N, C-alpha and C positions, 0 to 999 in steps of 0.2 A: 532439446536442451542438452548441453554437453555435460558429461559426468565429471570432467576435470575442472569445472568452474566451482569456486568456493561459494557456497550458498549460505547466506545469513538469513535471519528471520526479520520480520517487519519492524523490530525495534531499531534496526539500522536506519530506518527512515525517519526516526523521531525528530532529529534536528531540522531537517528540511521541511517536514510537515508542520513542525512547531512554529515556523515562521509564517505559515499560512493561516493557522487556526488558533483560536484563543482557548484551546483545551488540549489535553494530551490525546492526540490523534490515534496513538497506538491502542487506546482503550475502546475506540469506536468498533462496533460490531459490523463486519462486512459480510454480506451475503453474495456468494459467487453467482454471476449471471449464467454460468454454464451448468454447474452441478448442484447449485442451490445450497451448498454447505455454508454454514455460518460460524463465525468465530471472530475474536479480536484481531484488529489489523496487525497487531504485534506477532501473530502466528503466520501471517503470509510470508512467502519466500521472497527475499530481497535480492535483486540482481542489479549491478551497476555501481553508481557512485551517488553521493548526496545531490549532485547537480543533474544527473541523468539516470533515473532509476525505473525499474519495472518491478512491481509486486505481483506475485503469482499465487493462486490458490494452492494451499498445502495439500488438498485432496486430489484435484484433477490437473493442476499445473496451468490452468487458463490464466491469462493476464487479467487482473482486476483493477490495477491502477498503474498509470504511467505519469512520470513527472520529469519535465525538462526545464532547467533553470538557466537563463542566459543573463547577460548584463542588463538587458532592458525588459525582460519579462519572465514570468513563471507560467508554464503550460502544464495544467493538471487534467489528465484524461481519466475519467472514472467509468467509462462505458462498459467495462467488463464486470463491474459490480452491479448486481441487481438492486441492492439497497445498502445504505450505510446508516446505522442507528447510533445516535450519540446520546448518552445518558446525561441528564441535567444534574448539576451538583445539588445536593440536598442540604 
C-alpha cells in the first residue's frame, strides 16, 4: 500500500453497499479472514471509488471486501472476510 493514498474508513462504502442490502451495511460486524480481528464494517479502510472499491482490515491490511459496479452488474467479493454478522432490528 502506498503512503501517499488518501485512506478513508468503511463509511465511504455506505452508498454503494446500501443499494445492495436492506440494512445499514456499515453496522455489520466483519471478522477478518487473515488476523481474525472483528469490528464494524465502518472501521475497515476504504480504497477506490463508490463503483470500484476495496475495504481492508484496519489491523492487518488484508482485503476483506471488493466491490465492482458496472452498467450491467455488481460484483461483490467477500472472500477476505471470515464472517459477517448482521444484527436484526429489535
